[in-house]
C-alpha positions in Angstrom: 7.4 -9.1 -13.9 6.8 -5.4 -13.3 9.0 -2.8 -11.8 8.1 0.3 -9.8 10.2 3.4 -8.8 9.3 5.3 -5.7 9.8 8.8 -7.1 10.3 10.4 -3.7 13.1 8.0 -2.7 15.0 8.1 -6.0 18.2 10.1 -5.8 19.0 9.9 -9.5 22.3 8.0 -8.9 22.0 6.4 -12.4 22.6 2.9 -11.3 19.3 1.4 -12.5 19.6 2.6 -16.2 23.3 1.5 -16.1 22.4 -2.0 -15.0 19.2 -2.3 -17.1 18.7 0.4 -19.7 15.9 -1.6 -21.4 13.7 -1.1 -18.3 14.9 2.1 -16.5 15.8 5.6 -17.7 16.8 9.0 -16.5 16.2 12.1 -18.5 18.1 15.5 -18.4 15.2 17.3 -16.7 16.2 16.3 -13.2 13.2 13.9 -12.8 13.6 10.7 -10.8 14.2 7.4 -12.7 11.4 6.0 -14.8 10.3 2.5 -15.7 10.0 2.5 -19.5 8.2 -0.8 -20.1 4.9 -2.1 -18.6 6.0 -5.8 -18.6 9.7 -6.7 -18.2 10.7 -9.1 -20.9 12.0 -12.5 -19.6 15.5 -11.7 -20.9 15.7 -8.5 -18.8 14.2 -9.8 -15.6 17.6 -10.7 -13.9 19.0 -7.3 -14.8 15.9 -5.5 -13.5 16.1 -7.4 -10.2 19.8 -6.6 -9.9 19.0 -2.9 -10.4 16.3 -3.1 -7.7 18.6 -4.9 -5.3 21.5 -2.4 -6.0 19.4 0.7 -5.5 21.1 2.7 -2.7 17.8 4.0 -1.4 15.7 0.9 -2.1 13.5 3.1 -4.4 12.9 0.2 -6.9 10.7 -2.8 -6.3 9.8 -5.7 -8.7 6.9 -8.1 -8.5 5.7 -11.0 -10.6 
């Protein structure tokens, strides 16, 4: 599974790294959320999907 963040839609709410810090991160520079792994490990896929589903601006998508 892979995850993608639409940089223009991200509002930096912090929800994705809170739900799945192994896949998403926010830095202190004011940049949008970032995906920090190319392939999401099996044990993190449910949390990554939850982060995508919970994103208030639907800026995150996941695909197999």
